[in-house]
C-alpha positions as CSV (number, residue, x, y, z in Angstrom):
1,X,99.3,-37.4,-102.4
2,X,102.7,-36.1,-101.2
3,X,102.2,-37.8,-97.8
4,X,100.6,-41.1,-98.8
5,X,103.2,-42.2,-101.4
6,X,106.2,-42.2,-99.1
7,X,104.1,-44.0,-96.5
8,X,103.1,-46.7,-99.0
9,X,106.7,-47.0,-100.2
10,X,107.8,-47.4,-96.6
11,X,105.2,-50.1,-96.0
12,X,106.3,-51.9,-99.2
13,X,110.0,-51.7,-98.1
14,X,109.2,-53.2,-94.7
15,X,107.2,-56.1,-96.3
16,X,110.1,-57.0,-98.6
17,X,112.6,-56.7,-95.7
18,X,110.3,-59.0,-93.8
19,X,110.4,-61.4,-96.7
20,X,114.2,-61.3,-96.6
21,X,114.2,-62.3,-93.0
22,X,111.6,-65.1,-93.6
23,X,113.6,-66.4,-96.5
24,X,116.8,-66.2,-94.4
25,X,115.0,-68.4,-91.9
26,X,114.2,-71.1,-94.5
27,X,117.7,-70.8,-95.9
28,X,119.5,-71.2,-92.6
29,X,117.4,-74.1,-91.1
30,X,117.9,-76.1,-94.3
31,X,121.6,-75.1,-94.6
32,X,122.2,-76.4,-91.1
33,X,121.2,-79.9,-92.3
34,X,123.9,-79.9,-95.1
35,X,126.7,-77.7,-94.0
36,X,128.2,-80.2,-91.6
37,X,128.7,-83.0,-94.2
38,X,132.1,-81.9,-95.5
39,X,133.3,-81.1,-91.9
40,X,132.4,-84.6,-90.5
41,X,135.9,-86.2,-91.0
42,X,137.7,-83.5,-89.1
43,X,135.0,-83.4,-86.4
44,X,135.4,-87.2,-86.0
45,X,139.2,-86.8,-85.5
46,X,138.9,-83.9,-83.1
47,X,136.0,-85.0,-81.0
48,X,136.5,-88.8,-81.0
49,X,133.3,-90.0,-82.7
50,X,133.1,-93.7,-83.5
51,X,132.5,-94.1,-87.3
52,X,129.0,-95.7,-86.7
53,X,127.9,-92.8,-84.5
54,X,129.1,-89.9,-86.7
55,X,125.8,-89.7,-88.6
56,X,124.1,-88.6,-85.4
57,X,125.6,-85.1,-85.9
58,X,123.1,-85.0,-88.8
59,X,120.3,-87.1,-87.3
60,X,120.2,-85.3,-83.9
61,X,119.4,-82.0,-85.6
62,X,116.9,-83.5,-88.0
63,X,115.0,-85.5,-85.4
64,X,114.6,-82.6,-83.0
65,X,113.8,-80.3,-85.9
66,X,111.1,-82.7,-87.4
67,X,109.8,-83.9,-84.0
68,X,109.2,-80.5,-82.5
69,X,107.8,-78.7,-85.6
70,X,104.2,-79.3,-84.6
71,X,104.9,-77.9,-81.2
72,X,106.5,-74.8,-82.9
73,X,103.4,-74.4,-85.0
74,X,101.1,-74.6,-81.9
75,X,103.3,-72.1,-80.0
76,X,103.0,-69.7,-82.9
77,X,99.2,-69.9,-82.8
78,X,99.1,-69.4,-79.0
79,X,101.8,-66.8,-78.4
80,X,102.2,-65.1,-81.8
81,X,104.4,-66.0,-84.7
82,X,106.8,-63.0,-84.3
83,X,107.5,-63.9,-80.6
84,X,108.2,-67.6,-81.5
85,X,110.2,-66.6,-84.5
86,X,112.6,-64.5,-82.4
87,X,112.7,-67.1,-79.6
88,X,113.7,-69.7,-82.2
89,X,116.6,-67.6,-83.5
90,X,117.9,-67.0,-80.0
91,X,117.8,-70.8,-79.3
92,X,119.5,-71.5,-82.7
93,X,122.3,-69.0,-81.8
94,X,122.9,-70.6,-78.4
95,X,122.9,-74.1,-80.0
96,X,125.4,-73.0,-82.6
97,X,127.7,-71.6,-80.0
98,X,127.6,-74.8,-78.0
99,X,128.2,-77.0,-81.1
100,X,131.1,-74.8,-82.2
101,X,132.8,-74.8,-78.8
102,X,132.2,-78.6,-78.2
103,X,135.2,-80.6,-77.0
104,X,133.5,-84.0,-77.0
105,X,130.8,-86.1,-78.5
106,X,128.1,-85.4,-75.8
107,X,128.5,-81.6,-76.0
108,X,128.5,-81.7,-79.8
109,X,125.2,-83.6,-79.9
110,X,123.7,-81.4,-77.2
111,X,124.5,-78.4,-79.4
112,X,123.0,-80.0,-82.4
113,X,119.8,-80.9,-80.4
114,X,119.5,-77.2,-79.3
115,X,119.9,-76.1,-82.9
116,X,117.2,-78.5,-84.0
117,X,114.8,-77.2,-81.3
118,X,115.5,-73.6,-82.4
119,X,114.8,-74.4,-86.0
120,X,111.6,-76.2,-85.1
121,X,110.3,-72.9,-83.7
122,X,111.7,-70.8,-86.6
123,X,110.3,-72.7,-89.5
124,X,106.5,-72.8,-88.8
125,X,106.6,-69.2,-87.4
126,X,108.3,-68.0,-90.6
127,X,105.6,-69.6,-92.8
128,X,102.9,-68.1,-90.6
129,X,104.5,-64.7,-90.9
130,X,104.7,-65.1,-94.6
131,X,100.9,-65.4,-94.7
132,X,100.4,-62.5,-92.3
133,X,102.6,-60.2,-94.4
134,X,101.6,-61.3,-97.9
135,X,98.5,-63.4,-97.7
136,X,95.6,-62.3,-99.9
137,X,97.8,-59.9,-101.9
138,X,98.9,-60.0,-105.5
139,X,102.5,-60.3,-104.3
140,X,101.8,-63.6,-102.5
141,X,102.8,-66.0,-105.3
142,X,106.1,-64.2,-105.8
143,X,106.8,-64.1,-102.0
144,X,106.0,-67.8,-101.7
145,X,108.2,-68.6,-104.7
146,X,111.2,-66.7,-103.1
147,X,110.6,-68.4,-99.8
148,X,110.5,-71.8,-101.5
149,X,113.7,-71.1,-103.5
150,X,115.5,-70.4,-100.2
151,X,115.3,-74.1,-99.3
152,X,117.4,-75.6,-102.1
153,X,119.7,-72.6,-102.1
154,X,120.3,-73.3,-98.4
155,X,121.0,-77.0,-99.1
156,X,123.6,-76.2,-101.8
157,X,125.1,-73.3,-99.9
158,X,125.6,-75.6,-97.0
159,X,127.7,-78.0,-99.0
160,X,129.6,-75.2,-100.6
161,X,130.2,-73.1,-97.4
162,X,131.0,-76.2,-95.4
163,X,133.8,-77.0,-97.8
164,X,135.1,-73.4,-97.8
165,X,134.9,-73.0,-94.0
166,X,136.4,-76.4,-93.2
167,X,139.2,-75.9,-95.7
168,X,140.1,-72.3,-95.0
169,X,139.0,-71.8,-91.4
170,X,138.1,-74.7,-89.1
171,X,135.1,-77.0,-88.6
172,X,133.6,-75.0,-85.7
173,X,132.8,-72.2,-88.2
174,X,130.1,-74.3,-89.8
175,X,128.2,-73.6,-86.6
176,X,129.5,-70.1,-85.7
177,X,128.3,-68.8,-89.1
178,X,124.7,-68.9,-87.7
179,X,125.5,-66.5,-84.8
180,X,125.9,-63.2,-86.7
181,X,122.8,-64.1,-88.9
182,X,120.8,-64.7,-85.8
183,X,121.9,-61.4,-84.3
184,X,120.8,-59.4,-87.4
185,X,117.5,-61.2,-87.5
186,X,116.8,-60.5,-83.9
187,X,117.8,-56.8,-84.4
188,X,115.4,-56.3,-87.3
189,X,112.4,-58.5,-86.7
190,X,110.4,-56.4,-84.3
191,X,110.5,-53.4,-86.6
192,X,109.4,-55.2,-89.8
193,X,107.2,-58.1,-88.7
194,X,103.6,-57.9,-87.6
195,X,103.0,-58.8,-84.0
196,X,100.3,-61.2,-85.1
197,X,97.4,-62.7,-83.2
198,X,97.7,-64.7,-80.0
199,X,95.3,-67.5,-78.9
200,X,94.2,-69.3,-75.9
201,X,94.8,-72.9,-74.9
202,X,97.2,-75.3,-73.4
203,X,100.3,-77.1,-74.7
204,X,100.2,-80.8,-75.5
205,X,103.7,-81.6,-74.1
206,X,102.9,-85.3,-74.0
207,X,102.1,-85.2,-77.7
208,X,105.3,-83.3,-78.4
209,X,107.3,-85.8,-76.4
210,X,105.8,-89.0,-78.0
211,X,106.1,-87.5,-81.5
212,X,109.8,-86.6,-81.1
213,X,110.8,-89.9,-79.3
214,X,108.8,-92.0,-81.8
215,X,110.3,-90.3,-84.8
216,X,113.8,-90.6,-83.2
217,X,113.4,-94.3,-82.5
218,X,112.2,-95.1,-86.1
219,X,115.1,-93.2,-87.6
220,X,117.5,-94.9,-85.2
221,X,116.2,-98.3,-86.3
222,X,116.6,-97.5,-90.0
223,X,120.0,-95.9,-89.6
224,X,121.4,-98.8,-87.5
225,X,119.7,-101.6,-89.4
226,X,122.4,-102.1,-92.1
227,X,125.0,-102.6,-89.4
228,X,123.0,-104.4,-86.8
229,X,120.7,-106.3,-89.1
230,X,117.1,-105.7,-90.0
231,X,115.9,-108.6,-87.9
232,X,118.2,-107.9,-84.9
233,X,116.7,-107.3,-81.5
234,X,117.9,-103.7,-81.4
235,X,116.5,-102.9,-84.8
236,X,113.1,-104.5,-84.0
237,X,112.8,-103.0,-80.5
238,X,113.7,-99.5,-81.7
239,X,111.4,-99.7,-84.7
240,X,108.4,-101.2,-83.0
241,X,108.9,-98.9,-80.0
242,X,109.0,-95.9,-82.2
243,X,105.9,-97.0,-84.1
244,X,104.1,-97.6,-80.7
245,X,105.1,-94.1,-79.5
246,X,103.8,-92.6,-82.8
247,X,100.6,-94.6,-82.2
248,X,100.3,-93.1,-78.7
249,X,100.8,-89.7,-80.2
250,X,97.9,-90.2,-82.7
251,X,95.7,-91.6,-79.9
252,X,96.4,-88.5,-77.7
253,X,95.6,-86.2,-80.6
254,X,92.2,-87.9,-81.0
255,X,91.2,-87.7,-77.3
256,X,92.7,-84.5,-75.9
257,X,90.5,-81.4,-75.8
258,X,93.4,-79.2,-76.9
259,X,95.8,-81.5,-78.8
260,X,99.1,-80.5,-80.4
261,X,97.7,-81.5,-83.8
262,X,93.9,-81.4,-84.2
263,X,93.2,-84.4,-86.4
264,X,90.1,-82.7,-87.9
265,X,92.4,-80.3,-89.7
266,X,93.0,-83.0,-92.3
267,X,89.4,-82.7,-93.3
268,X,90.3,-79.5,-95.0
269,X,90.3,-80.1,-98.8
270,X,93.6,-81.3,-100.1
271,X,95.6,-80.6,-96.9
272,X,96.4,-84.3,-96.3
273,X,97.2,-84.9,-100.0
274,X,99.5,-81.9,-100.2
275,X,101.3,-83.1,-97.1
276,X,101.8,-86.6,-98.6
277,X,103.3,-84.9,-101.7
278,X,105.7,-82.8,-99.5
279,X,106.7,-85.9,-97.5
280,X,107.6,-87.9,-100.6
281,X,109.2,-84.9,-102.2
282,X,111.6,-84.7,-99.3
283,X,112.1,-88.4,-99.2
284,X,113.2,-88.4,-102.9
285,X,115.1,-85.0,-103.0
286,X,117.4,-85.3,-100.0
287,X,118.8,-88.7,-100.9
288,X,119.5,-87.4,-104.4
289,X,121.4,-84.4,-103.0
290,X,123.3,-86.6,-100.6
291,X,124.4,-89.3,-103.1
292,X,125.2,-87.0,-105.9
293,X,127.6,-85.2,-103.5
294,X,129.2,-88.5,-102.5
295,X,129.6,-89.4,-106.2
296,X,131.3,-86.2,-107.0
297,X,133.8,-86.5,-104.1
298,X,134.3,-90.2,-103.7
299,X,134.1,-91.4,-107.4
300,X,135.0,-88.3,-109.5
301,X,137.5,-87.1,-107.0
302,X,136.3,-83.5,-106.6
303,X,137.3,-81.6,-103.5
304,X,134.9,-80.1,-101.1
305,X,135.0,-76.7,-102.7
306,X,134.7,-78.0,-106.3
307,X,131.9,-80.4,-105.3
308,X,129.9,-77.5,-103.8
309,X,130.5,-75.4,-106.9
310,X,129.4,-78.3,-109.2
311,X,126.0,-78.2,-107.6
312,X,125.5,-74.5,-108.2
313,X,123.8,-75.0,-111.7
314,X,121.2,-77.2,-110.0
315,X,120.5,-74.5,-107.4
316,X,120.3,-71.7,-110.0
317,X,117.9,-73.8,-112.0
318,X,115.6,-74.4,-109.0
319,X,115.7,-70.7,-108.0
320,X,114.8,-69.5,-111.5
321,X,112.1,-72.2,-111.8
322,X,110.5,-71.4,-108.5
323,X,110.6,-67.6,-108.8
324,X,110.1,-66.9,-112.5
325,X,108.5,-70.1,-114.0
326,X,106.5,-72.0,-111.4
327,X,104.0,-69.1,-110.6
328,X,103.2,-68.7,-114.3
329,X,102.7,-72.5,-114.8
330,X,100.5,-72.7,-111.8
331,X,98.4,-69.8,-113.1
332,X,97.9,-71.7,-116.4
333,X,97.6,-75.3,-115.3
334,X,96.7,-75.1,-111.6
335,X,98.6,-76.3,-108.5
336,X,97.4,-79.9,-108.6
337,X,98.6,-80.6,-112.2
338,X,101.9,-78.9,-111.4
339,X,102.5,-81.0,-108.3
340,X,101.9,-84.2,-110.2
341,X,104.0,-83.2,-113.2
342,X,106.8,-81.9,-111.0
343,X,107.1,-85.2,-109.1
344,X,107.0,-87.1,-112.3
345,X,109.8,-84.9,-113.8
346,X,111.8,-85.4,-110.6
347,X,111.4,-89.2,-110.9
348,X,112.6,-89.1,-114.6
349,X,115.7,-87.0,-113.6
350,X,116.5,-89.5,-110.8
351,X,116.3,-92.4,-113.2
352,X,118.7,-90.6,-115.5
353,X,121.1,-89.9,-112.6
354,X,121.0,-93.6,-111.7
355,X,123.1,-94.3,-114.8
356,X,126.2,-92.8,-113.2
357,X,129.4,-94.6,-114.1
358,X,132.6,-95.2,-112.1
359,X,134.5,-93.8,-115.1
360,X,132.0,-91.0,-115.7
361,X,132.3,-87.3,-115.6
362,X,130.4,-84.4,-114.2
363,X,129.4,-82.9,-117.5
364,X,128.0,-86.2,-118.9
365,X,126.8,-88.1,-115.8
366,X,125.6,-85.4,-113.5
367,X,124.9,-82.0,-115.0
368,X,122.1,-82.7,-117.5
369,X,120.2,-85.1,-115.3
370,X,120.6,-82.9,-112.2
371,X,119.0,-80.0,-114.1
372,X,116.0,-82.2,-114.9
373,X,115.6,-83.1,-111.2
374,X,115.9,-79.4,-110.4
375,X,113.1,-78.6,-112.8
376,X,110.9,-81.2,-111.2
377,X,111.6,-79.9,-107.7
378,X,110.8,-76.3,-108.8
379,X,107.5,-77.4,-110.3
380,X,106.4,-79.6,-107.4
381,X,107.5,-77.8,-104.3
382,X,105.7,-74.4,-104.6
383,X,102.2,-75.7,-105.5
384,X,102.2,-78.5,-102.9
385,X,103.5,-76.2,-100.2
386,X,100.9,-73.5,-101.1
387,X,98.1,-76.0,-101.2
388,X,99.0,-77.4,-97.8
389,X,99.2,-73.9,-96.2
390,X,96.1,-72.4,-97.9
391,X,93.8,-75.3,-97.1
392,X,93.7,-74.6,-93.4
393,X,91.7,-71.9,-91.6
394,X,93.6,-68.7,-90.9
395,X,93.5,-69.3,-87.1
396,X,95.3,-72.6,-87.6
397,X,98.0,-71.2,-89.9
398,X,100.8,-72.1,-87.4
399,X,99.5,-75.7,-87.1
400,X,99.3,-76.0,-90.9
401,X,102.9,-74.6,-91.3
402,X,104.1,-77.0,-88.6
403,X,102.5,-80.0,-90.3
404,X,103.8,-79.3,-93.7
405,X,107.3,-78.6,-92.4
406,X,107.1,-81.8,-90.4
407,X,106.0,-83.8,-93.5
408,X,109.0,-82.6,-95.5
409,X,111.5,-83.1,-92.7
410,X,110.2,-86.6,-91.7
411,X,110.3,-87.5,-95.4
412,X,113.8,-86.2,-95.7
413,X,115.0,-88.2,-92.6
414,X,113.3,-91.4,-93.5
415,X,114.1,-91.2,-97.2
416,X,117.8,-90.7,-96.5
417,X,117.9,-93.4,-93.9
418,X,116.1,-95.9,-96.2
419,X,118.2,-95.0,-99.3
420,X,121.4,-95.3,-97.3
421,X,120.4,-98.8,-96.4
422,X,119.7,-99.5,-100.1
423,X,123.1,-98.1,-101.1
424,X,124.8,-100.3,-98.5
425,X,122.9,-103.4,-99.7
426,X,124.1,-102.8,-103.3
427,X,127.7,-102.3,-102.5
428,X,128.2,-98.8,-101.1
429,X,129.7,-100.2,-97.9
430,X,132.7,-101.5,-100.0
431,X,135.0,-98.6,-99.2
432,X,137.8,-98.2,-101.8
433,X,136.0,-100.2,-104.5
434,X,134.8,-97.5,-106.9
435,X,132.7,-99.8,-109.0
436,X,130.8,-101.1,-105.9
437,X,130.4,-97.7,-104.5
438,X,128.9,-96.5,-107.8
439,X,126.5,-99.4,-107.9
440,X,125.3,-98.6,-104.4
441,X,124.9,-94.9,-105.2
442,X,123.0,-95.8,-108.4
443,X,120.7,-98.1,-106.5
444,X,119.9,-95.4,-104.0
445,X,119.1,-92.9,-106.8
446,X,116.9,-95.4,-108.5
447,X,115.1,-96.0,-105.2
448,X,114.6,-92.2,-104.8
449,X,113.1,-92.2,-108.3
450,X,110.6,-94.8,-107.2
451,X,109.6,-92.6,-104.2
452,X,109.1,-89.6,-106.5
453,X,107.1,-91.8,-108.9
454,X,104.8,-93.0,-106.1
455,X,104.4,-89.4,-105.0
456,X,103.3,-88.4,-108.5
457,X,100.7,-91.2,-108.6
458,X,99.3,-90.5,-105.2
459,X,99.1,-86.8,-105.9
460,X,97.2,-87.5,-109.1
461,X,94.8,-89.7,-107.2
462,X,94.4,-87.7,-104.0
463,X,94.6,-84.0,-105.0
464,X,91.1,-82.8,-106.0
465,X,89.8,-79.5,-107.0
466,X,88.0,-78.0,-103.9
467,X,84.3,-77.5,-104.2
468,X,83.4,-74.0,-105.2
469,X,83.2,-71.8,-102.1
470,X,84.5,-68.4,-101.0
471,X,87.3,-70.2,-99.0
472,X,88.2,-72.3,-102.0
473,X,88.2,-69.2,-104.2
474,X,90.6,-67.5,-101.8
475,X,92.9,-70.5,-101.8
476,X,93.0,-70.7,-105.6
477,X,93.7,-66.9,-106.0
478,X,96.6,-67.1,-103.5
479,X,98.2,-69.8,-105.6
480,X,97.6,-68.7,-109.1
481,X,97.3,-64.9,-108.9
482,X,100.3,-63.5,-110.8
């Protein structure tokens, strides 16, 4: 007894340190989508960005991130999640250095592309490692909740830290901050993470290329459409070309012997439905976060630091909900019911937020409604994520992680692009006119509410209780065992 207890304690400590590194991965890859927002005006002045091209500092990262996630999941299955996890962190560190040292537009976008590629390796590998470390244990629901809470925490921290670093240091530090974190993760990972299994097979580089280029072209079309026109030649060519490339990607996956994404994986019970829920959750949530931040700064006049601080109650609510409340509710009502009710609650909160006023205040117009949206996110994210991951066979855990991350990121990119177009159509392009800006932001928030409502309806229709089987029993126990 005197020898086994310390060994068990040491093993438990390593598992929770592993979880800290996995959660840090989720925190950082999401933070890197939001931390640059406040720094963009100074980057524009220093690097010479044209105003219409400035959004590509965000889009370049998200497109490479979302487009290569499936490849990252496949690499995790073939070469081991730990190896791909550390490789991704090394690439993210290099990209952060390039982006921080950039002295021109091309170098900056190159750095952001490298960052996105690194994150595309980190994210699915991190989810695979989470299952390897905690899967099947009584601690899995808590570990998944902590992992899930790291995403909104990273989003809010990005806004807050971006304001602090830009105001009190300089804009390159929104990138340099990744480097010491990457160094610590690389130092600790090998000692606390399992090596994991490796597999045999080939890489579908054609699939990775068509998926990334197709997604990039579709996002480009949506982002540029408000300026160029929805029926302009550039918009139609980019949009139709992107859809054609995505069609080629699907055709390749259906015909190749070793595709990047085996289409048959979607026959797993609820996997496709859970990914639809994740896609629409991202498409509703990210625009909310984006336009609420703009409302705080451009309408209410809050500075970068104050705006980030104003979003902290939302983040605290999400973290408490995901860690302490969601697992108990899932245990009582089941993951399917929680996914539906969470999306419906998010839709209700977004409708409330759409009543923002040009003469409003944070306490009246933002705080209560934002807490409702936070509750909805907390209720929907964990069960839909857990269902998507648990539905796949263990040997395809990396692929399932890549697919669900891709769903959320694509939803985020397309949702933000579409709601930006909606905001512009309803007056948000009228710079300096606070009433028109508010109308545009309100329309975008109402549009995001519609996306969440559609997600709730589809989840209610598509999510079904799996047929009784040992595999289904294991899936249910992972999600509801408290």
